[in-house]
Every structure is written in C-alpha cells, then in structure tokens.
ROFI-797902 format. One record per residue: residue number from 1; x negated, y negated, z negated of N, C-alpha, C in turn. Coordinates in steps of 0.2 Angstrom, whole numbers. Example, Ala and Ser with C-alpha at 12.3 -4.5 7.8 and 13.67 -1.06 7.14 Angstrom:
2
1, -66, 28, -39, -62, 22, -39, -66, 16, -39
2, -64, 11, -35, -68, 5, -36, -64, 0, -39
This chain:
233
1, -1014, 263, -77, -1011, 260, -83, -1017, 256, -87
2, -1023, 260, -88, -1028, 257, -91, -1031, 251, -88
3, -1031, 251, -81, -1034, 245, -77, -1030, 239, -79
4, -1024, 239, -80, -1020, 233, -82, -1021, 231, -89
5, -1023, 235, -93, -1024, 233, -100, -1028, 227, -101
6, -1034, 226, -99, -1039, 220, -100, -1035, 214, -97
7, -1031, 214, -92, -1028, 208, -89, -1023, 206, -94
8, -1019, 211, -97, -1014, 209, -102, -1017, 206, -108
9, -1022, 209, -111, -1026, 206, -116, -1028, 199, -115
10, -1031, 198, -109, -1033, 191, -107, -1027, 186, -107
11, -1022, 188, -105, -1016, 183, -104, -1014, 182, -112
12, -1013, 187, -116, -1012, 186, -123, -1016, 181, -126
13, -1023, 182, -125, -1028, 178, -128, -1027, 171, -126
14, -1026, 169, -120, -1025, 162, -118, -1018, 159, -121
15, -1013, 163, -121, -1007, 161, -125, -1008, 159, -132
16, -1012, 163, -135, -1013, 162, -143, -1017, 156, -143
17, -1022, 155, -139, -1027, 149, -139, -1022, 143, -138
18, -1018, 143, -133, -1014, 137, -132, -1009, 136, -138
19, -1007, 141, -141, -1002, 140, -147, -1006, 136, -153
20, -1012, 139, -153, -1017, 136, -159, -1019, 129, -158
21, -1020, 127, -151, -1022, 120, -150, -1017, 115, -152
22, -1011, 116, -151, -1006, 111, -153, -1006, 105, -149
23, -1002, 100, -150, -1001, 94, -145, -1007, 89, -147
24, -1009, 85, -142, -1015, 81, -143, -1012, 75, -148
25, -1017, 73, -153, -1015, 68, -158, -1013, 61, -154
26, -1008, 58, -157, -1005, 52, -155, -1010, 46, -157
27, -1012, 42, -152, -1017, 37, -153, -1014, 32, -158
28, -1018, 29, -163, -1016, 25, -168, -1011, 19, -165
29, -1013, 15, -160, -1009, 10, -157, -1002, 12, -156
30, -1001, 18, -153, -995, 21, -151, -990, 22, -157
31, -993, 22, -163, -989, 23, -169, -988, 17, -173
32, -990, 11, -170, -989, 5, -173, -983, 2, -172
33, -980, -2, -176, -974, -6, -175, -975, -11, -169
34, -981, -14, -169, -982, -20, -164, -990, -20, -163
35, -991, -21, -157, -998, -22, -155, -1000, -28, -152
36, -995, -33, -152, -997, -40, -150, -995, -41, -142
37, -993, -36, -139, -990, -37, -132, -996, -37, -127
38, -1002, -36, -128, -1007, -36, -124, -1009, -29, -122
39, -1015, -28, -118, -1017, -22, -116, -1024, -20, -119
40, -1026, -24, -124, -1032, -23, -128, -1030, -24, -135
41, -1033, -20, -140, -1031, -20, -147, -1037, -18, -151
42, -1038, -21, -156, -1044, -19, -161, -1040, -17, -168
43, -1042, -11, -170, -1039, -9, -177, -1044, -9, -182
44, -1043, -11, -188, -1048, -11, -193, -1044, -7, -199
45, -1046, -1, -200, -1042, 3, -205, -1046, 5, -211
46, -1043, 4, -217, -1046, 7, -223, -1042, 12, -226
47, -1045, 16, -230, -1041, 21, -234, -1036, 19, -238
48, -1037, 14, -242, -1032, 11, -247, -1034, 3, -248
49, -1030, 0, -252, -1031, -7, -253, -1037, -8, -258
50, -1040, -3, -261, -1046, -4, -265, -1052, -3, -261
51, -1051, -1, -255, -1057, 1, -251, -1061, -5, -249
52, -1068, -4, -248, -1072, -10, -246, -1075, -8, -239
53, -1074, -1, -237, -1076, 1, -230, -1070, 5, -227
54, -1072, 5, -220, -1067, 9, -216, -1069, 9, -209
55, -1065, 9, -204, -1067, 10, -197, -1064, 5, -193
56, -1068, 2, -188, -1065, -3, -183, -1065, 1, -177
57, -1060, 1, -173, -1059, 4, -166, -1056, -1, -161
58, -1059, -1, -155, -1056, -5, -150, -1053, -1, -145
59, -1047, -3, -142, -1043, 1, -138, -1041, -3, -132
60, -1040, 1, -126, -1038, -1, -120, -1031, 2, -118
61, -1027, -1, -115, -1020, 2, -113, -1021, 3, -106
62, -1021, 9, -104, -1022, 11, -97, -1017, 16, -94
63, -1014, 15, -89, -1009, 19, -86, -1003, 21, -92
64, -1001, 16, -96, -996, 17, -100, -998, 20, -107
65, -1005, 22, -108, -1007, 25, -114, -1013, 21, -117
66, -1014, 22, -123, -1019, 19, -127, -1025, 23, -127
67, -1031, 21, -125, -1037, 25, -125, -1043, 21, -129
68, -1046, 25, -133, -1051, 22, -137, -1057, 20, -133
69, -1059, 14, -134, -1065, 11, -130, -1071, 11, -134
70, -1071, 11, -141, -1077, 12, -145, -1075, 11, -152
71, -1079, 13, -157, -1078, 12, -164, -1084, 12, -168
72, -1083, 9, -174, -1089, 8, -178, -1087, 8, -186
73, -1092, 9, -190, -1090, 8, -197, -1089, 1, -199
74, -1084, -1, -203, -1082, -8, -205, -1082, -9, -212
75, -1083, -15, -214, -1083, -17, -221, -1078, -22, -222
76, -1075, -22, -228, -1069, -27, -230, -1071, -31, -236
77, -1067, -34, -239, -1068, -39, -244, -1070, -35, -250
78, -1074, -38, -255, -1077, -35, -261, -1071, -33, -265
79, -1066, -36, -265, -1060, -34, -269, -1055, -30, -265
80, -1056, -28, -259, -1052, -23, -256, -1047, -27, -251
81, -1041, -25, -250, -1037, -28, -245, -1030, -30, -248
82, -1027, -34, -246, -1020, -37, -248, -1016, -39, -243
83, -1009, -38, -243, -1005, -40, -238, -1006, -48, -237
84, -1007, -49, -230, -1009, -56, -228, -1004, -62, -231
85, -998, -60, -231, -993, -65, -234, -993, -67, -241
86, -997, -62, -245, -997, -63, -252, -1005, -65, -254
87, -1009, -66, -249, -1016, -67, -251, -1017, -74, -254
88, -1022, -74, -258, -1024, -81, -261, -1031, -82, -260
89, -1033, -88, -258, -1039, -90, -257, -1044, -89, -263
90, -1050, -87, -261, -1055, -86, -266, -1055, -79, -270
91, -1051, -75, -267, -1050, -68, -271, -1054, -63, -268
92, -1058, -64, -263, -1063, -59, -260, -1059, -53, -257
93, -1053, -54, -255, -1049, -49, -252, -1048, -50, -244
94, -1047, -45, -241, -1046, -45, -233, -1039, -45, -232
95, -1036, -50, -228, -1029, -50, -227, -1027, -44, -222
96, -1021, -41, -224, -1019, -36, -219, -1014, -39, -214
97, -1013, -36, -208, -1008, -39, -204, -1010, -39, -197
98, -1006, -41, -192, -1008, -41, -185, -1009, -49, -183
99, -1015, -50, -180, -1017, -57, -179, -1020, -58, -172
100, -1019, -63, -169, -1023, -65, -163, -1030, -67, -164
101, -1034, -67, -159, -1041, -69, -159, -1042, -75, -155
102, -1042, -81, -158, -1042, -88, -155, -1048, -89, -150
103, -1054, -87, -153, -1061, -88, -149, -1066, -85, -153
104, -1072, -84, -149, -1078, -81, -152, -1083, -87, -154
105, -1088, -85, -158, -1093, -90, -160, -1099, -86, -162
106, -1105, -90, -163, -1111, -87, -165, -1116, -92, -166
107, -1121, -90, -170, -1127, -94, -170, -1132, -92, -164
108, -1132, -86, -162, -1135, -84, -156, -1131, -85, -150
109, -1134, -85, -144, -1131, -85, -138, -1126, -79, -137
110, -1121, -81, -133, -1116, -76, -132, -1119, -69, -129
111, -1117, -63, -131, -1120, -57, -128, -1118, -57, -121
112, -1122, -54, -116, -1120, -53, -109, -1113, -50, -109
113, -1110, -52, -104, -1103, -49, -103, -1097, -53, -107
114, -1099, -57, -111, -1094, -61, -115, -1089, -65, -111
115, -1083, -64, -111, -1078, -68, -107, -1074, -73, -111
116, -1074, -72, -118, -1071, -76, -123, -1074, -83, -123
117, -1070, -88, -124, -1073, -94, -126, -1077, -94, -132
118, -1083, -96, -131, -1089, -95, -136, -1091, -101, -139
119, -1090, -103, -145, -1093, -109, -148, -1099, -108, -151
120, -1104, -111, -149, -1111, -110, -152, -1112, -114, -158
121, -1114, -111, -163, -1115, -114, -170, -1121, -119, -169
122, -1120, -125, -172, -1125, -130, -173, -1127, -132, -180
123, -1131, -136, -181, -1133, -139, -188, -1127, -143, -191
124, -1123, -145, -187, -1117, -149, -189, -1110, -145, -189
125, -1111, -138, -188, -1105, -134, -188, -1103, -132, -195
126, -1097, -134, -197, -1094, -131, -204, -1087, -128, -202
127, -1085, -124, -207, -1078, -122, -207, -1075, -124, -214
128, -1070, -129, -213, -1067, -132, -219, -1062, -127, -222
129, -1063, -126, -229, -1058, -122, -233, -1055, -126, -239
130, -1056, -133, -238, -1053, -138, -243, -1046, -139, -242
131, -1042, -136, -247, -1034, -137, -246, -1032, -144, -246
132, -1036, -149, -247, -1033, -155, -247, -1035, -159, -241
133, -1039, -155, -236, -1041, -158, -230, -1036, -157, -224
134, -1036, -162, -220, -1032, -161, -214, -1036, -156, -209
135, -1042, -155, -210, -1046, -150, -206, -1046, -143, -209
136, -1041, -142, -214, -1041, -135, -218, -1040, -129, -213
137, -1045, -124, -214, -1045, -118, -210, -1047, -120, -202
138, -1051, -125, -201, -1053, -126, -195, -1061, -127, -194
139, -1064, -126, -188, -1071, -127, -187, -1071, -135, -186
140, -1076, -138, -189, -1077, -145, -188, -1085, -146, -186
141, -1086, -151, -182, -1093, -153, -180, -1094, -159, -184
142, -1098, -159, -189, -1098, -164, -194, -1093, -164, -199
143, -1095, -164, -206, -1090, -163, -211, -1086, -169, -212
144, -1079, -169, -211, -1075, -174, -212, -1075, -177, -219
145, -1073, -183, -220, -1074, -186, -227, -1069, -183, -232
146, -1063, -180, -229, -1058, -177, -234, -1060, -170, -235
147, -1065, -167, -233, -1067, -160, -234, -1073, -160, -238
148, -1073, -157, -244, -1078, -157, -248, -1083, -151, -246
149, -1090, -153, -246, -1095, -148, -244, -1094, -142, -249
150, -1092, -142, -255, -1092, -137, -259, -1086, -132, -257
151, -1081, -135, -253, -1075, -131, -251, -1076, -130, -244
152, -1082, -129, -241, -1083, -128, -234, -1089, -123, -233
153, -1089, -120, -227, -1095, -115, -225, -1099, -119, -220
154, -1105, -120, -222, -1110, -123, -217, -1112, -117, -213
155, -1109, -116, -207, -1110, -110, -203, -1117, -108, -202
156, -1121, -112, -200, -1128, -111, -198, -1132, -107, -204
157, -1130, -108, -210, -1134, -105, -215, -1132, -97, -216
158, -1127, -95, -212, -1126, -88, -213, -1129, -84, -206
159, -1135, -84, -206, -1139, -83, -200, -1137, -76, -197
160, -1137, -71, -202, -1136, -64, -200, -1129, -63, -199
161, -1124, -64, -203, -1117, -62, -202, -1114, -66, -196
162, -1116, -72, -195, -1113, -76, -190, -1117, -77, -184
163, -1122, -72, -183, -1125, -71, -177, -1120, -71, -171
164, -1115, -67, -172, -1109, -67, -167, -1103, -65, -171
165, -1097, -68, -169, -1091, -67, -172, -1085, -68, -168
166, -1079, -66, -170, -1073, -68, -168, -1068, -71, -173
167, -1065, -77, -172, -1061, -80, -177, -1054, -75, -177
168, -1052, -73, -183, -1046, -70, -184, -1041, -75, -186
169, -1035, -74, -182, -1030, -80, -183, -1026, -79, -189
170, -1029, -77, -195, -1025, -77, -201, -1024, -84, -204
171, -1018, -86, -205, -1016, -92, -208, -1019, -98, -204
172, -1019, -97, -197, -1022, -102, -193, -1018, -106, -189
173, -1012, -104, -186, -1008, -108, -182, -1004, -113, -186
174, -1002, -111, -192, -998, -116, -197, -1001, -114, -204
175, -1007, -117, -205, -1010, -115, -212, -1006, -117, -218
176, -1006, -112, -222, -1003, -113, -229, -1008, -114, -234
177, -1008, -120, -237, -1014, -122, -241, -1014, -116, -247
178, -1020, -114, -248, -1021, -109, -254, -1021, -102, -252
179, -1019, -101, -246, -1018, -94, -244, -1025, -91, -241
180, -1029, -95, -239, -1036, -93, -237, -1038, -96, -230
181, -1044, -96, -229, -1047, -99, -223, -1054, -96, -221
182, -1055, -96, -215, -1062, -93, -213, -1062, -86, -213
183, -1057, -83, -210, -1057, -75, -209, -1059, -73, -202
184, -1065, -70, -202, -1068, -68, -196, -1069, -61, -195
185, -1070, -58, -189, -1074, -52, -187, -1081, -54, -186
186, -1086, -52, -190, -1093, -54, -189, -1098, -48, -190
187, -1104, -50, -189, -1109, -45, -191, -1110, -44, -198
188, -1112, -37, -200, -1113, -36, -207, -1118, -40, -210
189, -1117, -42, -217, -1121, -45, -221, -1125, -40, -225
190, -1126, -41, -232, -1129, -37, -236, -1124, -32, -239
191, -1118, -33, -239, -1113, -28, -242, -1106, -30, -240
192, -1101, -29, -245, -1094, -31, -243, -1094, -38, -242
193, -1088, -40, -239, -1087, -47, -237, -1083, -51, -242
194, -1082, -57, -241, -1078, -62, -245, -1071, -62, -243
195, -1069, -57, -238, -1063, -57, -235, -1062, -56, -228
196, -1068, -56, -225, -1068, -55, -217, -1069, -47, -216
197, -1069, -46, -210, -1071, -39, -208, -1077, -39, -204
198, -1082, -35, -206, -1089, -35, -203, -1090, -28, -200
199, -1095, -28, -195, -1097, -22, -192, -1105, -23, -190
200, -1108, -17, -189, -1115, -18, -187, -1116, -22, -181
201, -1122, -25, -180, -1123, -30, -175, -1122, -28, -168
202, -1124, -21, -166, -1123, -19, -160, -1115, -18, -158
203, -1112, -16, -163, -1104, -15, -162, -1101, -22, -161
204, -1103, -27, -164, -1100, -34, -163, -1102, -36, -156
205, -1108, -35, -154, -1110, -37, -147, -1106, -33, -142
206, -1104, -26, -143, -1100, -22, -139, -1093, -25, -139
207, -1090, -27, -144, -1084, -29, -144, -1083, -36, -140
208, -1088, -40, -141, -1088, -46, -137, -1088, -45, -130
209, -1092, -40, -128, -1093, -39, -121, -1087, -35, -118
210, -1083, -32, -122, -1077, -28, -120, -1071, -33, -120
211, -1070, -37, -125, -1064, -41, -126, -1063, -46, -120
212, -1057, -46, -117, -1055, -50, -112, -1049, -54, -114
213, -1050, -61, -114, -1044, -65, -117, -1038, -64, -112
214, -1039, -63, -106, -1033, -62, -101, -1029, -56, -103
215, -1032, -51, -107, -1028, -45, -108, -1025, -46, -115
216, -1025, -52, -118, -1022, -54, -125, -1024, -49, -130
217, -1030, -48, -132, -1032, -43, -138, -1030, -46, -144
218, -1027, -42, -149, -1026, -44, -156, -1030, -39, -160
219, -1030, -41, -167, -1033, -36, -172, -1028, -35, -177
220, -1027, -28, -178, -1023, -26, -184, -1027, -23, -189
221, -1026, -26, -195, -1030, -24, -201, -1025, -21, -206
222, -1027, -15, -209, -1022, -12, -213, -1025, -5, -216
223, -1021, -2, -220, -1023, 5, -223, -1020, 11, -220
224, -1022, 16, -222, -1019, 23, -219, -1012, 24, -221
225, -1010, 21, -227, -1003, 22, -229, -1001, 17, -234
226, -995, 18, -236, -992, 13, -241, -989, 6, -238
227, -988, 1, -242, -985, -5, -240, -989, -9, -235
228, -996, -8, -235, -1000, -11, -231, -1003, -6, -225
229, -999, -1, -224, -1001, 4, -219, -1002, 0, -212
230, -1007, 1, -208, -1008, -2, -202, -1003, -1, -197
231, -999, 5, -197, -994, 7, -193, -988, 2, -194
232, -987, -1, -199, -982, -6, -201, -982, -12, -197
233, -988, -14, -194, -989, -20, -191, -988, -20, -184
C-alpha cells in the first residue's frame, strides 16, 4: 500500500495544477466584432479615452486562430482618443475605429522586406488638410492653389516621425470636411501625437516588413472598455 502512495500524490498534484492553470486567454482579435476580413491585423489599444499611451500589437491568422506576431509601446493624441465618427479636426485626438491601410510612405527608403506600396517623401510632398480644397486629406506632390500651406503638412519637415509610416484610412475614402486629415501610424516624435498613432522606429520597421497587402491588414484603434472599446470595432 505504501508503494502506491507517491503515485497517487503525483496524480493529484498534476490534477490540481491543471485546474489552477485554467483556459488559455482568448486573443484580442478573436474578441472583436470585426477584424476587416483579412488574415493580418494591427491593434492599437489604450487604457481609456484620456490616455496618451498604450500598446500596438500586430497579429497573424494561422490555422483559424489569431497569433501575436509582435508588439510595442504606442503613443496617441495629446488629448487622448475619441470615437472616429465624432472627431473634429485640430483637436489633437486619435480617432477610434477599424480602418484599412491604403499605403506606406517615408522620408527614408523602405525597410528591407516591405511589400506595401511605398511612397517616398520628396521636397514637394504635402498632405493637404484644408477643408476647402479638392485635395482634402490627400498626399499631393506640389501644393495645389486651393490648399493653403498653413492648412497642410510639408511632410519632409517631419524627419524623425515620418522616416517611415503607414496611412490610416480614417476619413479617407469619402472625406468629411472638418472631421480630420493626415492620420498615420508612424515613428515616435518627442511625445504624444497630434492624433496619429506612433511607435519606436524599430517597431515601425518591423511592421512594414511584416505587413502584406495581399492579406488585407487593417488597424483597429480603441480602448480597453466603454463606448470606444476596441472589441466593439
């Protein structure tokens, strides 16, 4: 009888450990209402709407499951985050929602492995944010007459943040005047952004090397809970 005791205790110990472990956590994309229909996804999650920092994670869907491919600390707008459909231009807020990623860009050459269409910034590259312009929320080579320089970003002057970036398709396909323009995922600047999402340079390069347009990646921006919870998008 004594010889069987250690085996019985071992079986009990394994059973208790199994009970304590519990089920594996469900990946964030699997808890979301929509991921854009592709097999790649970027999530940018903040604790709340007043946050200026959070986490950017990029995911692959493999074998019917979402798997984390990488993550990095992220920065958001200086005034936090706001529901994308309610955002107003010039408020320094990052719009929440689920968005496509039209193309990549940068002052520096595309990182090795980049498969996204990559627009190289030149001295003539501007992003028009003038609500009265036909080029509102668009990249232009040479500033159009109807786009005031004071209402546009001369991209080459943002040497560090725009070394590499991805255009976020917020208010892009059918722009609503006054909602906002020029929302990107780009390299960190000195602090919080004017409404974009930013990450360290090495993370931005990793995202560009990972992102495959054929797999239709989207970006979801949101908070952990509340009306702007990332899981609602």
